[in-house]
VEXDRENLUM-323194 format. One line per field, with one value per residue (C-alpha): residue number from 1; residue in one letter; x, y, z. Coordinates in steps of 0.1 Angstrom, whole numbers, always signed. Layout:
BEGIN
num = (NUM, ...) .
residu = (A, ...) .
east = (X, ...) .
north = (Y, ...) .
up = (Z, ...) .
# end
This chain:
BEGIN
num = (1, 2, 3, 4, 5, 6, 7, 8, 9, 10, 11, 12, 13, 14, 15, 16, 17, 18, 19, 20, 21, 22, 23, 24, 25, 26, 27, 28, 29, 30, 31, 32, 33, 34, 35, 36, 37, 38, 39, 40, 41, 42, 43, 44, 45, 46, 47, 48, 49, 50, 51, 52, 53, 54, 55, 56, 57, 58, 59, 60, 61, 62, 63, 64, 65, 66, 67, 68, 69, 70, 71, 72, 73, 74, 75, 76, 77, 78, 79, 80, 81, 82, 83, 84, 85, 86, 87, 88, 89, 90, 91, 92, 93, 94, 95, 96, 97, 98, 99, 100, 101, 102, 103, 104, 105, 106, 107, 108, 109, 110, 111, 112, 113, 114, 115, 116, 117, 118, 119, 120, 121, 122, 123, 124, 125, 126, 127, 128, 129, 130, 131, 132, 133, 134, 135, 136, 137, 138, 139, 140, 141, 142, 143, 144, 145, 146, 147, 148, 149, 150, 151, 152, 153, 154, 155, 156, 157, 158, 159, 160, 161, 162, 163, 164, 165, 166, 167, 168, 169, 170, 171, 172, 173, 174, 175, 176, 177, 178, 179, 180, 181, 182, 183, 184, 185, 186, 187, 188, 189, 190, 191, 192, 193, 194, 195, 196, 197, 198, 199, 200, 201, 202, 203, 204, 205, 206, 207, 208, 209, 210, 211, 212, 213, 214, 215, 216, 217, 218, 219, 220, 221, 222, 223, 224, 225, 226, 227, 228, 229, 230, 231, 232, 233, 234, 235, 236, 237, 238, 239, 240, 241, 242, 243, 244, 245, 246, 247, 248, 249, 250, 251, 252, 253, 254, 255, 256, 257, 258, 259, 260, 261, 262, 263, 264, 265, 266, 267, 268, 269, 270, 271, 272, 273, 274, 275, 276, 277, 278, 279, 280, 281, 282, 283, 284, 285, 286, 287, 288, 289, 290, 291, 292, 293, 294, 295, 296, 297, 298, 299, 300, 301, 302, 303, 304, 305, 306, 307, 308, 309, 310, 311, 312, 313, 314, 315, 316, 317, 318, 319, 320, 321, 322, 323, 324, 325, 326, 327, 328, 329, 330, 331, 332, 333, 334, 335, 336, 337, 338, 339, 340, 341, 342, 343, 344, 345, 346, 347, 348, 349, 350, 351, 352, 353, 354, 355, 356, 357, 358, 359, 360, 361, 362, 363, 364, 365, 366, 367, 368, 369, 370, 371, 372, 373, 374, 375, 376, 377, 378, 379, 380, 381, 382, 383, 384, 385, 386, 387, 388, 389, 390, 391, 392, 393, 394, 395, 396, 397, 398, 399, 400, 401, 402, 403, 404, 405, 406, 407, 408, 409, 410, 411, 412, 413, 414, 415, 416, 417, 418, 419, 420, 421, 422, 423, 424, 425, 426, 427, 428, 429, 430, 431, 432, 433, 434, 435, 436, 437, 438, 439, 440, 441, 442, 443, 444, 445, 446, 447, 448, 449, 450, 451, 452, 453, 454, 455, 456, 457, 458, 459, 460, 461, 462, 463, 464, 465, 466, 467, 468, 469, 470, 471, 472, 473, 474, 475, 476, 477, 478, 479, 480, 481, 482, 483, 484, 485, 486, 487, 488, 489, 490, 491, 492, 493, 494, 495, 496, 497, 498, 499, 500, 501, 502, 503, 504, 505, 506, 507, 508, 509, 510, 511, 512, 513, 514, 515, 516, 517, 518, 519, 520, 521, 522, 523, 524, 525, 526, 527, 528, 529, 530, 531, 532, 533, 534, 535, 536, 537, 538, 539, 540, 541, 542, 543, 544, 545, 546, 547, 548, 549, 550, 551, 552, 553, 554, 555, 556, 557, 558, 559, 560, 561, 562, 563, 564, 565, 566, 567, 568, 569, 570, 571, 572, 573, 574, 575, 576, 577, 578, 579, 580, 581, 582, 583, 584, 585, 586, 587, 588, 589, 590, 591, 592, 593, 594, 595, 596, 597, 598, 599, 600, 601, 602, 603, 604, 605, 606, 607, 608, 609, 610, 611, 612, 613, 614, 615, 616, 617, 618, 619, 620, 621, 622, 623, 624, 625, 626, 627, 628, 629, 630, 631, 632, 633, 634, 635, 636, 637, 638, 639, 640, 641, 642, 643, 644, 645, 646, 647, 648, 649, 650, 651, 652, 653, 654, 655, 656, 657, 658, 659, 660, 661, 662, 663, 664, 665, 666, 667, 668, 669, 670, 671, 672, 673, 674, 675, 676, 677, 678, 679, 680) .
residu = (M, D, E, I, K, L, I, I, D, G, K, S, V, V, G, K, K, G, D, T, V, L, K, I, A, K, E, N, G, I, E, I, P, T, L, C, H, S, E, A, V, K, V, Y, G, A, C, G, L, C, T, V, E, L, E, G, S, P, K, L, L, R, A, C, A, T, V, A, A, D, G, M, V, I, H, T, N, T, E, R, V, R, R, S, R, K, I, A, L, E, L, L, M, S, D, H, H, G, D, C, K, G, P, C, T, L, N, C, P, A, G, T, D, C, Q, G, Y, V, K, L, I, A, D, G, D, Y, H, G, A, V, K, L, I, K, E, K, L, P, L, P, A, S, I, G, R, V, C, P, H, P, C, E, T, A, C, R, R, K, M, V, E, E, P, I, S, I, A, H, L, K, F, F, A, A, D, R, D, L, E, E, N, T, F, V, P, E, I, A, P, E, S, G, K, K, V, A, I, I, G, G, G, P, A, G, L, T, A, A, Y, F, L, R, V, K, G, H, A, V, T, V, F, D, A, M, P, K, M, G, G, M, L, R, Y, G, I, P, S, Y, R, L, S, K, D, V, L, D, R, E, V, K, E, I, R, D, L, G, V, E, M, K, N, G, V, K, I, G, R, D, I, T, L, D, E, I, R, A, E, Y, D, A, V, F, I, G, I, G, A, W, K, S, S, S, M, R, C, K, G, E, D, L, V, G, V, W, G, G, I, D, F, L, R, E, V, S, F, F, N, S, G, D, G, D, A, P, E, I, G, K, T, V, A, V, V, G, G, G, N, T, A, M, D, A, C, R, S, A, V, R, L, G, A, E, K, V, Y, V, I, Y, R, R, T, R, S, E, M, P, A, E, D, I, E, I, E, E, A, M, E, E, G, V, E, F, K, F, L, C, N, P, S, E, I, I, G, E, D, G, K, V, K, S, V, K, L, Q, I, M, E, L, G, E, P, D, A, G, G, R, R, S, P, V, P, V, E, G, K, F, E, Y, L, D, V, D, T, V, I, C, A, I, G, Q, T, I, S, A, E, G, F, E, A, V, E, K, T, Q, R, G, M, I, C, A, D, E, N, S, F, R, T, S, L, E, G, V, F, A, G, G, D, A, T, N, R, G, A, S, I, A, I, A, A, I, G, E, A, N, K, A, A, S, V, I, D, A, Y, L, C, G, M, D, V, P, Y, R, K, P, F, V, S, E, T, V, V, T, P, D, M, L, S, D, R, E, K, A, P, R, A, K, M, P, V, R, S, A, I, D, R, K, C, D, F, N, E, I, Y, L, G, L, S, E, E, E, A, R, R, E, A, A, R, C, L, S, C, G, C, H, D, Y, G, E, C, K, L, I, K, Y, A, D, D, Y, R, V, E, P, A, R, L, A, G, A, K, N, I, A, K, K, E, Q, S, L, V, S, I, E, R, D, G, S, K, C, I, L, C, G, L, C, V, R, V, C, D, E, V, A, K, K, G, L, L, G, L, V, G, R, G, F, S, T, V, V, K, A, E, F, N, T, P, D, A, I, S, G, C, A, S, C, H, L, C, V, D, E, C, P, T, G, A, L, K, F, L, K) .
east = (-314, -316, -289, -252, -221, -192, -161, -156, -125, -120, -156, -180, -213, -246, -265, -293, -287, -289, -278, -248, -216, -223, -257, -245, -216, -239, -264, -235, -221, -192, -189, -179, -178, -200, -213, -236, -255, -290, -313, -342, -328, -311, -273, -253, -217, -206, -183, -158, -155, -170, -141, -132, -107, -120, -96, -88, -98, -70, -91, -109, -147, -174, -193, -225, -226, -211, -237, -224, -217, -214, -179, -165, -136, -138, -113, -126, -96, -64, -37, -46, -83, -74, -51, -80, -105, -80, -74, -111, -117, -88, -103, -137, -121, -99, -131, -150, -153, -168, -160, -164, -161, -160, -126, -135, -137, -106, -87, -98, -71, -97, -117, -149, -178, -181, -204, -227, -231, -234, -263, -279, -276, -292, -321, -324, -312, -286, -287, -280, -252, -235, -240, -222, -194, -188, -181, -147, -145, -157, -151, -171, -180, -144, -128, -155, -142, -104, -98, -79, -103, -82, -116, -125, -92, -102, -139, -149, -174, -144, -144, -179, -172, -161, -158, -185, -180, -177, -160, -185, -213, -198, -196, -233, -246, -225, -237, -273, -267, -250, -280, -309, -303, -268, -259, -247, -230, -239, -212, -202, -204, -176, -145, -127, -96, -80, -64, -43, -42, -13, -22, -57, -55, -72, -54, -58, -95, -102, -85, -103, -137, -134, -118, -146, -172, -156, -163, -128, -122, -103, -83, -67, -37, -28, -1, -22, -49, -77, -83, -81, -44, -36, -73, -73, -38, -26, -57, -70, -105, -114, -112, -125, -146, -134, -171, -176, -145, -156, -190, -174, -149, -177, -195, -165, -162, -199, -193, -174, -139, -119, -99, -69, -53, -21, -4, +30, +48, +81, +71, +39, +39, +62, +55, +65, +39, +12, +22, +20, -16, -31, -35, -25, -12, -17, +8, -7, +13, +15, +44, +46, +81, +88, +115, +145, +154, +191, +200, +219, +198, +172, +179, +169, +139, +110, +117, +89, +83, +50, +34, +47, +32, -2, -3, +2, -25, -49, -41, -49, -82, -93, -85, -56, -28, -17, -15, +20, +40, +47, +52, +40, +58, +58, +75, +62, +85, +68, +42, +19, -14, +5, +21, -13, -27, +3, +1, -36, -34, -7, -31, -58, -33, -29, +3, +3, +24, +26, +48, +49, +83, +84, +113, +93, +65, +28, +21, +43, +28, +13, -12, -48, -56, -85, -62, -38, -66, -82, -48, -42, -77, -68, -37, -9, +19, +36, +73, +81, +115, +133, +145, +160, +197, +201, +179, +196, +192, +198, +201, +192, +159, +149, +155, +155, +158, +182, +166, +185, +169, +161, +153, +139, +165, +162, +134, +144, +135, +100, +96, +97, +120, +140, +148, +185, +202, +210, +246, +251, +215, +198, +170, +165, +132, +128, +106, +98, +89, +99, +76, +91, +64, +84, +77, +72, +87, +81, +92, +100, +109, +94, +94, +131, +124, +105, +125, +128, +134, +165, +145, +136, +100, +84, +90, +56, +49, +26, +3, +1, +10, +32, +62, +93, +76, +51, +15, +24, +11, +14, +0, -5, +20, +44, +53, +73, +69, +59, +33, +5, -32, -56, -77, -46, -39, -76, -74, -43, -59, -91, -70, -48, -79, -90, -55, -55, -90, -77, -46, -67, -87, -55, -51, -25, -45, -26, -45, -47, -59, -90, -91, -114, -122, -114, -121, -106, -130, -123, -140, -155, -174, -191, -197, -235, -238, -257, -235, -244, -225, -207, -222, -201, -196, -208, -179, -175, -159, -122, -125, -148, -131, -95, -103, -112, -109, -146, -154, -152, -174, -212, -223, -244, -282, -303, -313, -277, -265, -291, -286, -249, -251, -274, -245, -228, -222, -225, -194, -191, -212, -246, -241, -206, -216, -234, -213, -201, -176, -156, -159, -143, -118, -106, -106, -84, -62, -66, -41, -62, -37, -15, -42, -50, -63, -93, -126, -162, -174, -211, -232, -258, -293, -328, -347, -359, -380, -375, -341, -308, -283, -246, -232, -196, -201, -219, -199, -222, -231, -265, -285, -307, -315, -323, -344, -364, -371, -374, -388, -406, -417, -412, -381, -374, -336, -312, -275, -267, -235, -207, -174, -159, -185, -215, -239, -272, -300, -337, -365, -400, -427, -458, -470, -478, -442, -430, -455, -446, -409, -415, -431, -408, -371, -361, -331, -319, -321, -301, -273, -240, -225, -237, -247, -284, -299, -335, -348, -372) .
north = (-294, -279, -301, -291, -309, -293, -304, -288, -297, -328, -340, -343, -326, -319, -287, -268, -243, -208, -217, -201, -219, -213, -229, -260, -264, -262, -287, -311, -308, -285, -255, -221, -195, -164, -138, -118, -145, -157, -177, -155, -123, -113, -117, -89, -100, -76, -97, -111, -145, -168, -164, -194, -202, -212, -231, -210, -177, -153, -138, -151, -153, -147, -180, -162, -141, -165, -184, -219, -232, -268, -282, -256, -268, -250, -250, -237, -241, -232, -211, -182, -185, -188, -157, -137, -148, -142, -106, -100, -113, -92, -61, -69, -77, -46, -25, -50, -38, -62, -90, -125, -138, -119, -112, -135, -165, -155, -153, -187, -212, -238, -215, -220, -199, -178, -153, -180, -199, -167, -156, -191, -187, -152, -169, -196, -224, -240, -274, -256, -237, -269, -285, -255, -255, -292, -286, -276, -285, -318, -308, -275, -279, -286, -259, -234, -236, -235, -217, -183, -172, -154, -149, -123, -105, -98, -90, -55, -51, -40, -8, -1, -13, -49, -79, -106, -134, -159, -188, -186, -187, -219, -232, -224, -239, -271, -278, -274, -298, -323, -322, -321, -332, -343, -336, -367, -362, -383, -409, -414, -450, -473, -467, -499, -479, -480, -450, -451, -420, -419, -396, -391, -354, -325, -331, -369, -368, -342, -362, -393, -375, -361, -392, -413, -389, -395, -432, -445, -471, -452, -465, -441, -453, -433, -440, -425, -444, -422, -402, -364, -356, -322, -314, -342, -342, -306, -285, -286, -298, -263, -251, -282, -308, -342, -353, -329, -341, -378, -371, -355, -383, -408, -390, -396, -432, -438, -428, -461, -448, -476, -462, -481, -466, -476, -482, -466, -466, -483, -502, -520, -516, -501, -474, -499, -524, -497, -486, -522, -527, -493, -474, -440, -428, -395, -385, -361, -370, -335, -320, -337, -329, -297, -274, -269, -237, -245, -233, -250, -271, -283, -319, -313, -331, -306, -292, -301, -295, -276, -304, -331, -314, -308, -345, -356, -332, -348, -383, -371, -355, -386, -409, -425, -411, -392, -354, -341, -332, -295, -282, -248, -225, -228, -208, -212, -199, -187, -163, -184, -202, -233, -213, -200, -235, -246, -218, -220, -258, -253, -231, -258, -284, -264, -243, -214, -192, -193, -171, -166, -156, -139, -122, -95, -72, -81, -63, -88, -119, -142, -156, -144, -114, -132, -161, -136, -117, -148, -161, -129, -131, -166, -152, -159, -133, -122, -113, -95, -87, -115, -150, -180, -180, -210, -234, -240, -273, -289, -327, -331, -311, -276, -250, -217, -200, -173, -147, -126, -91, -81, -49, -43, -34, -15, -26, -51, -48, -60, -34, -59, -51, -81, -86, -81, -89, -61, -69, -80, -77, -108, -118, -150, -168, -197, -223, -260, -265, -249, -256, -247, -237, -220, -243, -278, -301, -336, -370, -387, -423, -447, -421, -421, -429, -397, -366, -339, -302, -286, -282, -319, -315, -338, -322, -320, -301, -271, -277, -314, -324, -352, -364, -380, -414, -424, -424, -409, -374, -353, -321, -302, -295, -322, -306, -277, -247, -267, -263, -238, -236, -265, -248, -245, -282, -289, -266, -285, -319, -309, -298, -329, -351, -336, -342, -378, -385, -373, -395, -426, -418, -418, -380, -356, -325, -303, -279, -244, -213, -200, -165, -141, -104, -84, -48, -23, -9, +19, +30, +60, +37, +21, +53, +52, +17, +16, +5, -27, -43, -77, -106, -115, -152, -161, -174, -189, -166, -168, -178, -207, -219, -220, -248, -274, -284, -281, -260, -223, -210, -215, -208, -182, -183, -186, -150, -138, -159, -147, -111, -114, -131, -103, -78, -93, -68, -95, -84, -113, -116, -132, -147, -161, -197, -189, -161, -169, -140, -154, -190, -180, -157, -186, -211, -188, -177, -140, -114, -82, -63, -58, -37, -18, +17, +38, +19, +28, +26, +31, +29, +2, +14, +0, +21, -12, -16, -53, -55, -41, -30, -28, -9, -16, -53, -46, -56, -39, -71, -56, -87, -70, -42, -66, -90, -61, -48, -80, -105, -86, -59, -32, -13, +1, -2, +15, +22, +58, +77, +69, +51, +42, +60, +41, +27, +9, +30, +24, +48, +46, +68, +53, +33, +4, +2, +0, -27, -47, -46, -58, -90, -98, -104, -117, -94, -109, -144, -135, -114, -133, -115, -104, -70, -77, -90, -100, -85, -108) .
up = (-540, -505, -490, -490, -477, -459, -441, -407, -387, -408, -402, -431, -423, -440, -438, -456, -484, -470, -435, -420, -411, -374, -376, -395, -371, -341, -356, -360, -324, -333, -310, -324, -297, -299, -275, -297, -316, -309, -332, -321, -337, -369, -374, -359, -359, -331, -309, -334, -317, -342, -368, -387, -415, -449, -472, -502, -485, -474, -446, -416, -418, -392, -390, -379, -410, -436, -456, -462, -497, -509, -507, -481, -460, -427, -398, -365, -341, -360, -343, -365, -354, -317, -319, -335, -308, -280, -291, -294, -259, -245, -261, -245, -211, -211, -208, -186, -150, -125, -100, -112, -76, -44, -28, +0, -24, -42, -9, +3, -4, -11, -34, -13, -26, +6, -10, -22, +10, +31, +8, +13, +51, +49, +30, +57, +33, +56, +38, +5, +21, +33, -1, -17, +8, +2, -34, -21, +15, +31, +68, +72, +109, +119, +96, +106, +141, +135, +102, +106, +78, +51, +34, +61, +56, +21, +29, +16, +44, +66, +45, +60, +96, +101, +78, +77, +102, +74, +93, +121, +96, +81, +117, +122, +89, +92, +127, +117, +88, +111, +134, +110, +74, +65, +30, +11, -23, -53, -60, -97, -111, -99, -121, -112, -101, -67, -49, -17, +5, +29, +58, +74, +81, +63, +30, +30, +40, +14, -14, -2, -3, -38, -53, -38, -52, -86, -83, -73, -46, -19, +11, +37, +56, +88, +115, +143, +163, +148, +116, +116, +116, +130, +134, +161, +174, +169, +177, +213, +221, +235, +199, +181, +198, +187, +186, +157, +139, +145, +129, +98, +94, +97, +68, +46, +57, +50, +14, +11, +19, +37, +66, +82, +113, +131, +98, +95, +61, +63, +94, +86, +49, +23, -2, -30, -17, -18, -53, -65, -53, -61, -94, -78, -45, -27, +1, +26, +57, +72, +92, +125, +136, +156, +144, +166, +184, +179, +214, +242, +265, +241, +251, +287, +303, +303, +268, +244, +207, +202, +181, +204, +234, +217, +206, +243, +254, +228, +240, +276, +266, +247, +277, +258, +279, +310, +312, +303, +333, +330, +365, +378, +354, +316, +288, +253, +225, +193, +180, +158, +165, +176, +203, +214, +215, +236, +261, +266, +269, +296, +315, +314, +326, +358, +352, +376, +354, +316, +295, +257, +245, +211, +194, +177, +189, +192, +159, +141, +157, +131, +155, +153, +174, +190, +201, +217, +234, +248, +260, +278, +294, +306, +324, +299, +301, +269, +267, +235, +219, +235, +224, +242, +242, +265, +284, +318, +336, +369, +372, +336, +339, +329, +356, +338, +304, +295, +272, +247, +246, +210, +192, +157, +131, +99, +75, +48, +11, +19, +47, +75, +105, +116, +153, +162, +196, +220, +228, +264, +275, +289, +312, +331, +338, +363, +345, +348, +311, +278, +248, +214, +189, +162, +132, +119, +93, +81, +94, +61, +72, +47, +19, +11, -26, -31, -41, -14, -15, +1, +32, +33, +22, -4, -38, -57, -89, -79, -108, -113, -77, -91, -72, -86, -86, -113, -101, -68, -60, -29, -12, +20, +48, +37, +4, -10, +13, +43, +70, +65, +76, +72, +46, +24, +26, +18, -13, -26, -20, -38, -68, -66, -66, -99, -114, -100, -115, -149, -145, -137, -169, -189, -192, -180, -169, -144, -124, -139, -120, -138, -151, -133, -136, -105, -96, -72, -46, -22, +10, -8, -31, +0, +19, +14, +30, +63, +92, +109, +138, +132, +151, +182, +188, +223, +243, +277, +303, +308, +345, +335, +303, +314, +339, +312, +276, +267, +236, +244, +215, +220, +184, +168, +171, +139, +142, +147, +118, +93, +104, +100, +66, +54, +59, +29, +1, -26, -44, -69, -101, -98, -133, -129, -134, -167, -180, -216, -215, -186, -199, -232, -215, -194, -223, -244, -214, -221, -208, -209, -187, -218, -233, -201, -204, -195, -188, -192, -156, -150, -119, -116, -124, -123, -148, -163, -131, -125, -140, -127, -154, -147, -177, -165, -174, -207, -238, -263, -280, -287, -279, -253, -278, -306, -285, -271, -306, -327, -303, -275, -300, -274, -286, -252, -254, -276, -281, -271, -280, -304, -303, -270, -249, -264, -238, -238, -224, -216, -224, -210, -225, -210, -180, -203, -214, -178, -170, -201, -192, -157, -169, -199, -189, -224, -224, -191, -206, -237, -220, -223, -192, -158, -171, -165, -133, -127, -95, -78) .
# end
């Protein structure tokens, strides 16, 4: 009789006599991990991942090499088995040298595949680029204009000359897609579940987008007249045209997301009422309250919070309000991008003299260099190493500001020098308006039932995004550490949407950062790269742009964008999405650092003509060697060396062998990592 019966993980299965445990398990829908096995070649048993436990046997068995017998009781996922697989993976990963993802992607708070969409732009596939971006970010045209691009900070191209202009490439591709062929995601079947989003800013719109894509009915409640949050009311129009934002908000609405504006929690509806009607709630209310300077005179007429001032500017630009009265001379306190937005807006409102007051030096300013430079071009004067000690008034209005002169003290444990007052040294500035842009916090009216941190922010678990209330989640500027950049809020909201989706399906699946392999690259390693200048974003002249709130950036041309995208070094692995090694390493939560030691690092080579080999990513599974020998019948590959220094090498003896290799590629198809790459 050729048929045998086994029990695998409690399931009774049938197989054929002579088949291995691995084959029978696979035929019955039971996955046993393996990196070195292929049905096309003989069993090799090199990777050690397919271990299983057989009842009655003291040792673990390799499923790929164990012939099944009638009556076997096999366990594929016991603690002992998982420990064995984990150590096998850690040993492999401890010698694996390669980037799973480029440092640009790893440094993006939203995890956007920067390298991927830059490559698509270089190829002229702008629609595909936007489709890839929207896997993580539903507002690419808006964010491409305003993001301080931490991706570029990590870009290795700066070791050659300058980083890739990643944000402006996103700006370019997203604008093209808005104009020509808007990408519309596929919506999953209706789930029957309802989700309320409180807050229509970057976090709320992102959560709404991804939850709608997953098939849930989504309603966004926002207190302001229009959706967009800080993108609309905190970022001036000269940086982000509200027409662009409106079009991206409309795309989300057109997916079937219901949007309700002018609805304030605690005034128009309570949080309890929302919880009673919806299956889950996401709070993304942002940080709309300006932080206090805590100095005398803050209550005078003419003293503005930075966010309050920018909100009034937004109302003025949209025709929904009058221009803020700021007089002829304005002082903006702070060194971040909000301070830059405030001082440059004051210039556009007609102020004759605008100061920026910052208690440290320019090198410590958190604002982007380009924002500082453009503000200087527009006539803003920067006063460093000073801080308001008192705002002096007359008849209840601002008249001047008393500045305490500062100096940098000794470095702290982190190496940062804190500003300290120079005793008795002050300076006075006559001003009509003082704008305080030193930070933001939340206005929590209507959310009293939600637990807060000591700083008054909404307390949300950093992995599950759960608040103290059942079914209520939160993310973005309103939570934990407080206000950050828009892309960070978007990243949190995307992760929260996945957690909420699982919650609505009856599961508790908190977000877990995936494991990736990273390498260290030095400038010397890139010394052979040809230098190519970074594309410069065309910008309106200072004398022209400072007179209005029209967008100042004119956009890259198609030729400029493609040339800029072609500068990418393609740091991440081409095979990341299909790599079995990294999938299993993530599944088993490996910790290869504990086995850290010397690595076999090899240069990439192309002796296989149409195939690039990266020996640093090779795990010596032998699949390429065996496929070339047993299936292709060419035998062009072999294992060379012994022990730790063993490598796979190619040997060509005739022109026919070279030609045959160029048209085969079977080894590439079988490789379980990114060690082999087909060169088109």
